[in-house]
KEKE-3310 file (N, C-alpha, C; in steps of 0.2 Angstrom, whole numbers, plus 5000, padded with zeros to 4 digits):
npx = (4821:4805:4798:4784:4777:4771:4765:4765:4759:4754:4754:4749:4758:4770:4767:4764:4777:4784:4777:4781:4794:4794:4789:4799:4808:4813:4811:4802:4785:4770:4759:4749:4743:4743:4735:4736:4741:4732:4725:4736:4739:4727:4730:4741:4735:4727:4735:4750:4765:4781:4788:4787:4785:4787:4781:4783:4777:4761:4743:4733:4740:4756:4770:4780:4773:4764:4772:4776:4764:4762:4764:4772:4781:4784:4800:4805:4806:4810:4803:4806:4805:4811:4826:4827:4821:4829:4837:4828:4820:4829:4831:4819:4822:4822:4825:4831:4833:4827:4829:4819:4820:4823:4834:4831:4842:4846:4835:4834:4846:4842:4831:4838:4845:4835:4831:4843:4844:4833:4836:4847:4841:4833:4842:4849:4860:4876:4885:4902:4918:4926:4938:4954:4953:4956:4963:4954:4942:4938:4926:4914:4901:4887:4874:4859:4845:4837:4842:4855:4869:4880:4896:4908:4925:4932:4923:4921:4923:4923:4919:4907:4903:4888:4881:4876:4876:4882:4887:4891:4900:4900:4905:4893:4883:4876:4876:4867:4871:4867:4878:4893:4907:4919:4916:4914:4926:4934:4931:4937:4952:4967:4978:4972:4962:4960:4958:4954:4948:4937:4925:4927:4932:4943:4946:4962:4967:4958:4962:4967:4975:4983:4981:4985:4974:4965:4959:4958:4946:4945:4931:4927:4930:4937:4939:4954:4958:4968:4974:4975:4982:4996:4997:4990:4999:5009:5004:5002:5014)
npy = (4934:4936:4936:4943:4938:4940:4932:4937:4933:4928:4915:4899:4888:4894:4901:4890:4884:4894:4895:4882:4884:4895:4889:4881:4889:4895:4909:4915:4919:4915:4926:4930:4925:4930:4933:4943:4961:4969:4962:4960:4973:4975:4966:4972:4983:4977:4971:4970:4969:4962:4958:4957:4946:4946:4945:4951:4952:4953:4951:4966:4975:4978:4971:4980:4992:4992:4994:5007:5014:5014:5023:5020:5005:4988:4978:4971:4957:4953:4942:4935:4930:4937:4945:4958:4969:4971:4982:4992:4987:4988:5002:5005:5001:4988:4973:4961:4952:4939:4927:4918:4900:4899:4893:4884:4887:4900:4907:4908:4915:4928:4931:4931:4943:4952:4949:4952:4965:4970:4966:4974:4987:4985:4984:4993:5007:5008:5021:5024:5025:5041:5044:5049:5056:5045:5038:5027:5032:5039:5044:5043:5052:5047:5048:5039:5031:5043:5048:5054:5045:5040:5032:5022:5021:5011:5000:4997:4984:4982:4990:4990:4993:4997:5001:5017:5017:5012:4999:4998:4987:4979:4969:4962:4968:4979:4994:5005:5017:5031:5035:5036:5024:5030:5043:5040:5035:5046:5051:5042:5038:5036:5028:5019:5013:5004:5004:4990:4985:4989:4989:4988:4993:4990:4988:4990:4984:4974:4964:4948:4939:4939:4931:4926:4933:4937:4944:4939:4942:4935:4925:4930:4933:4943:4950:4955:4968:4970:4983:4988:4980:4982:4994:4989:4980:4988:4995:4985:4980)
npz = (5064:5057:5041:5033:5018:5001:4986:4969:4955:4939:4934:4938:4940:4943:4955:4963:4964:4971:4983:4988:4989:4999:5010:5014:5020:5035:5041:5033:5030:5022:5017:5008:4992:4976:4960:4951:4949:4954:4964:4973:4977:4985:4995:5000:5006:5016:5026:5035:5026:5023:5012:4994:4982:4966:4950:4933:4920:4918:4916:4912:4922:4924:4934:4937:4934:4943:4955:4952:4954:4967:4982:4993:4996:5002:5004:4988:4978:4962:4950:4935:4917:4909:4905:4901:4909:4920:4924:4925:4935:4946:4946:4953:4965:4969:4978:4973:4958:4950:4938:4929:4924:4942:4955:4971:4980:4975:4977:4991:4993:4988:4997:5009:5008:5010:5023:5030:5028:5035:5048:5050:5051:5062:5072:5085:5084:5091:5097:5091:5099:5099:5087:5080:5063:5050:5034:5032:5035:5024:5012:4998:4990:4982:4969:4971:4967:4968:4979:4990:4993:5005:5004:5011:5007:5012:5012:4999:4987:4973:4957:4945:4928:4920:4906:4907:4920:4936:4947:4963:4973:4988:5003:5006:4999:4987:4977:4966:4955:4944:4933:4923:4922:4921:4926:4940:4943:4944:4956:4965:4975:4967:4972:4979:4972:4956:4939:4930:4918:4905:4910:4924:4940:4954:4971:4978:4989:4990:4981:4979:4971:4955:4941:4925:4915:4924:4940:4957:4969:4982:4983:4971:4954:4942:4925:4917:4907:4892:4890:4902:4910:4913:4920:4932:4936:4940:4951:4960:4963)
capx = (4816:4800:4795:4777:4778:4765:4767:4761:4761:4748:4755:4748:4764:4775:4764:4765:4784:4786:4774:4785:4801:4793:4788:4806:4813:4810:4810:4797:4778:4766:4753:4744:4745:4739:4736:4738:4744:4726:4725:4742:4738:4722:4733:4745:4731:4724:4739:4757:4769:4788:4792:4783:4789:4783:4782:4783:4772:4754:4738:4730:4744:4763:4773:4784:4768:4761:4777:4776:4758:4762:4768:4776:4780:4790:4805:4803:4811:4807:4804:4804:4808:4814:4831:4827:4819:4833:4839:4822:4818:4834:4829:4813:4824:4820:4831:4835:4830:4827:4828:4816:4819:4829:4834:4830:4847:4846:4829:4836:4850:4838:4827:4842:4847:4829:4831:4849:4843:4828:4839:4851:4837:4831:4848:4851:4867:4880:4890:4909:4922:4929:4945:4956:4951:4961:4961:4949:4936:4936:4920:4912:4894:4884:4866:4856:4837:4835:4845:4862:4871:4887:4899:4914:4930:4935:4918:4920:4927:4924:4914:4905:4899:4882:4879:4877:4875:4887:4885:4896:4899:4903:4905:4886:4877:4878:4872:4867:4871:4867:4884:4898:4912:4924:4914:4915:4933:4937:4930:4941:4959:4971:4982:4968:4958:4963:4954:4957:4944:4933:4919:4928:4937:4944:4950:4969:4968:4954:4965:4971:4981:4982:4982:4983:4970:4960:4961:4954:4944:4942:4927:4925:4935:4936:4943:4958:4959:4975:4977:4975:4986:5003:4996:4988:5005:5013:5000:5002:5021)
capy = (4938:4933:4941:4941:4939:4939:4930:4940:4929:4925:4908:4894:4884:4898:4902:4884:4883:4899:4893:4877:4887:4899:4884:4878:4895:4896:4915:4917:4917:4917:4930:4930:4923:4935:4931:4949:4966:4972:4958:4962:4980:4974:4962:4976:4987:4974:4968:4971:4964:4964:4956:4956:4942:4950:4944:4957:4952:4950:4955:4972:4979:4974:4972:4987:4998:4992:4998:5015:5017:5014:5028:5016:4997:4984:4975:4968:4953:4952:4935:4936:4926:4941:4949:4965:4973:4971:4989:4996:4985:4991:5009:5005:4999:4981:4970:4957:4951:4932:4926:4911:4897:4900:4887:4886:4891:4907:4911:4909:4920:4934:4932:4933:4950:4956:4948:4955:4973:4971:4965:4980:4992:4984:4984:5000:5008:5010:5026:5022:5030:5046:5043:5054:5054:5041:5037:5022:5035:5043:5042:5047:5053:5046:5048:5032:5031:5050:5050:5055:5040:5040:5026:5022:5018:5004:4995:4995:4979:4983:4994:4987:4997:4994:5006:5024:5016:5008:4995:4998:4981:4978:4962:4958:4972:4983:5001:5007:5025:5033:5039:5031:5021:5035:5048:5037:5034:5052:5052:5037:5039:5032:5024:5014:5009:5004:5002:4984:4983:4994:4988:4986:4996:4986:4991:4987:4980:4968:4960:4943:4938:4940:4925:4927:4939:4938:4945:4936:4946:4930:4920:4933:4934:4948:4950:4961:4970:4970:4989:4990:4976:4985:4998:4985:4977:4993:4997:4979:4979)
capz = (5062:5052:5036:5030:5011:4996:4980:4964:4948:4935:4932:4944:4942:4946:4962:4967:4965:4976:4989:4990:4992:5005:5016:5016:5023:5042:5042:5028:5031:5016:5019:5002:4985:4971:4953:4947:4953:4958:4970:4977:4980:4990:5000:5004:5010:5021:5031:5035:5022:5023:5006:4989:4977:4960:4942:4929:4914:4920:4913:4914:4925:4925:4941:4937:4934:4950:4959:4951:4956:4974:4985:4997:4996:5006:5000:4982:4974:4955:4947:4928:4912:4904:4908:4899:4914:4926:4926:4927:4942:4951:4947:4957:4972:4971:4982:4969:4951:4949:4931:4929:4930:4947:4960:4978:4983:4972:4980:4998:4993:4988:5003:5014:5007:5013:5030:5033:5028:5040:5054:5051:5053:5069:5077:5087:5083:5097:5095:5092:5103:5095:5086:5075:5056:5046:5027:5031:5036:5018:5009:4993:4990:4975:4969:4970:4968:4970:4986:4990:4997:5008:5003:5013:5003:5014:5010:4991:4984:4966:4954:4939:4924:4916:4902:4910:4927:4939:4953:4968:4976:4995:5005:5005:4996:4981:4976:4959:4954:4937:4931:4920:4926:4921:4931:4947:4944:4945:4963:4969:4975:4962:4975:4983:4967:4950:4933:4927:4913:4903:4914:4931:4945:4960:4977:4978:4995:4990:4976:4982:4967:4948:4937:4918:4914:4929:4947:4962:4975:4986:4979:4965:4949:4937:4920:4916:4900:4890:4890:4909:4914:4915:4926:4937:4939:4943:4957:4964:4965)
cpx = (4812:4798:4789:4778:4771:4768:4762:4763:4755:4748:4754:4754:4769:4773:4765:4772:4786:4783:4778:4791:4800:4792:4794:4810:4810:4808:4804:4790:4774:4760:4747:4747:4740:4741:4737:4739:4738:4725:4730:4741:4732:4725:4738:4741:4728:4729:4746:4761:4776:4791:4786:4787:4785:4785:4781:4777:4766:4749:4735:4736:4751:4765:4776:4779:4765:4765:4776:4770:4757:4766:4773:4775:4785:4795:4802:4808:4807:4808:4802:4808:4812:4820:4831:4825:4823:4835:4833:4820:4823:4833:4823:4815:4822:4826:4835:4830:4831:4825:4825:4819:4825:4828:4832:4835:4847:4840:4831:4841:4847:4834:4832:4844:4841:4830:4837:4847:4838:4831:4844:4847:4834:4836:4850:4859:4871:4885:4897:4912:4925:4936:4947:4954:4957:4958:4955:4942:4933:4930:4919:4904:4892:4877:4864:4849:4835:4837:4852:4865:4879:4890:4906:4919:4932:4930:4918:4925:4928:4918:4913:4901:4893:4879:4881:4875:4881:4884:4891:4895:4903:4903:4898:4881:4880:4873:4873:4867:4871:4873:4888:4903:4918:4922:4915:4922:4937:4936:4935:4949:4963:4975:4978:4963:4961:4958:4958:4954:4940:4927:4920:4933:4937:4948:4956:4969:4963:4957:4969:4977:4978:4985:4980:4980:4964:4963:4956:4953:4941:4938:4925:4931:4933:4941:4948:4960:4966:4978:4978:4980:4993:5002:4994:4994:5009:5010:5001:5009:5023)
cpy = (4935:4939:4938:4943:4937:4937:4934:4937:4927:4918:4903:4890:4888:4899:4896:4883:4888:4897:4887:4880:4891:4894:4881:4883:4897:4904:4919:4914:4919:4920:4930:4928:4926:4933:4937:4955:4969:4968:4959:4968:4980:4971:4967:4981:4984:4972:4971:4966:4967:4963:4955:4952:4943:4948:4951:4957:4948:4954:4961:4977:4975:4975:4978:4993:4998:4996:5005:5018:5018:5020:5025:5009:4994:4982:4971:4963:4951:4945:4936:4931:4930:4946:4957:4971:4974:4978:4993:4994:4988:4998:5010:5002:4992:4978:4965:4955:4943:4930:4919:4907:4898:4894:4889:4890:4899:4911:4912:4915:4927:4936:4934:4940:4954:4955:4952:4963:4974:4971:4971:4986:4992:4984:4991:5001:5011:5015:5023:5027:5035:5044:5048:5051:5050:5040:5032:5026:5039:5040:5046:5047:5052:5046:5041:5033:5037:5052:5051:5050:5041:5033:5026:5019:5011:4999:4993:4990:4980:4987:4991:4992:4993:5000:5013:5023:5012:5005:4995:4992:4981:4971:4958:4962:4976:4989:5003:5015:5026:5038:5034:5029:5027:5041:5046:5037:5040:5054:5047:5039:5034:5027:5018:5010:5010:5001:4996:4982:4989:4994:4987:4991:4992:4990:4987:4982:4974:4962:4954:4941:4939:4934:4925:4933:4940:4940:4942:4941:4941:4925:4923:4934:4938:4948:4956:4962:4971:4977:4992:4986:4978:4990:4995:4982:4982:4995:4991:4978:4983)
cpz = (5056:5047:5033:5022:5007:4990:4975:4958:4945:4933:4938:4945:4945:4954:4966:4969:4971:4982:4992:4993:4998:5011:5018:5020:5030:5043:5038:5030:5025:5019:5014:4996:4980:4964:4948:4952:4957:4965:4975:4980:4986:4996:5004:5008:5016:5027:5030:5031:5022:5016:5000:4984:4970:4953:4939:4924:4917:4917:4916:4917:4927:4932:4942:4937:4940:4955:4958:4953:4963:4977:4989:4996:5000:5001:4994:4979:4967:4953:4940:4923:4907:4907:4906:4904:4920:4928:4928:4933:4947:4952:4952:4964:4974:4974:4977:4963:4950:4942:4931:4923:4935:4952:4966:4981:4981:4976:4987:4998:4993:4994:5009:5014:5011:5021:5033:5033:5034:5047:5056:5053:5060:5074:5079:5086:5089:5094:5096:5096:5098:5094:5080:5068:5053:5039:5027:5032:5030:5015:5002:4993:4983:4975:4967:4972:4971:4976:4985:4995:4999:5008:5005:5009:5005:5013:5003:4989:4976:4963:4947:4934:4920:4912:4906:4917:4930:4945:4957:4973:4983:4996:5004:5002:4990:4980:4969:4959:4946:4936:4927:4924:4927:4926:4938:4948:4946:4953:4968:4969:4971:4966:4978:4978:4960:4945:4930:4920:4911:4907:4922:4934:4951:4965:4977:4983:4995:4985:4980:4978:4960:4945:4930:4917:4918:4936:4951:4968:4980:4982:4972:4960:4944:4931:4920:4909:4898:4891:4898:4913:4917:4921:4932:4941:4943:4950:4962:4967:4971)
residu = (MET:ASN:LEU:ASN:CYS:ILE:ILE:VAL:ASP:ASP:GLU:PRO:ILE:ALA:ARG:ASP:LEU:LEU:ARG:THR:TYR:ILE:GLU:GLN:VAL:PRO:TYR:LEU:THR:LEU:ALA:ALA:THR:CYS:ALA:ASP:ALA:PHE:GLU:ALA:MET:GLN:ALA:LEU:GLY:ARG:GLN:ASP:VAL:ASP:LEU:VAL:ILE:LEU:ASP:ILE:ASN:MET:PRO:ARG:LEU:SER:GLY:LEU:ASP:MET:LEU:ARG:SER:LEU:LYS:ARG:TYR:PRO:ALA:VAL:ILE:ILE:THR:SER:ALA:TYR:PRO:ASP:PHE:ALA:LEU:GLU:GLY:PHE:GLU:LEU:SER:VAL:THR:ASP:TYR:LEU:LEU:LYS:PRO:PHE:SER:PHE:PRO:ARG:PHE:VAL:GLN:ALA:THR:GLU:LYS:VAL:ALA:GLN:HIS:ARG:GLN:ALA:LEU:ALA:THR:PRO:LEU:THR:PRO:ALA:PRO:SER:THR:PRO:THR:SER:PRO:THR:ASP:ASP:PHE:ILE:VAL:VAL:LYS:SER:ASP:LYS:LYS:LEU:ALA:LYS:VAL:PHE:LEU:ARG:ASP:ILE:LEU:TYR:VAL:GLU:ALA:TYR:GLY:ASN:TYR:VAL:PHE:ILE:HIS:GLY:ASP:SER:ASP:ARG:LEU:MET:SER:LYS:GLN:THR:LEU:THR:GLN:LEU:GLU:ALA:GLN:LEU:PRO:ALA:GLY:ARG:PHE:VAL:ARG:ILE:HIS:LYS:SER:TYR:ILE:VAL:SER:VAL:LYS:ALA:VAL:ARG:PHE:LEU:GLU:GLY:ASN:GLU:VAL:SER:LEU:GLY:SER:LYS:LYS:LEU:PRO:VAL:GLY:LYS:VAL:TYR:LYS:GLU:ASN:LEU:LEU:THR:VAL:LEU:ARG)
# end
């Protein structure tokens, strides 16, 4: 699948670096290079664009203000030297937030998220045969980006707190919801999920092992708080 993308950045060096990165990714095609948000909006109006690689701090109109001004926009990857706008960016449904300077592998990781999402939308769904309802069919409904999202419990690896927001992490994606970790914890069955830290809840089935004050979920390791460790040990026994 090919993705037409545009670069939006007021710094020539940053634009050159992104152009070099794009040329090395087979499924990316550079459709336009824009020095500010106004050029970008014109480019979006002229052609079909699948991905906007967008800087935040630009003259006249910031990248985030540009997104707010648009009724619809394609997938967006934010590139910024400032981490402070990450939460605001995810509230606008950006796919990823790259903190400058970022490496080529990190850039590829972000663009692959866009490509995988596009592929999933393009793949027709085959109805599954009817089967009796089982615990693995259980789900919760959470509010995300002004929508109600259905999240299957079997797909949740862990949940991470971020102030008054939570990130629900799956194998290859994550979903943000405006609520506290305690509020989300009340929706999860205690036998299948356990609080391990003031900032984390994990799926019991996803825990590979406990070593010291860390749990391993495969390639991901998370800290275990002292006050939660005894309960975790009880659940794992």
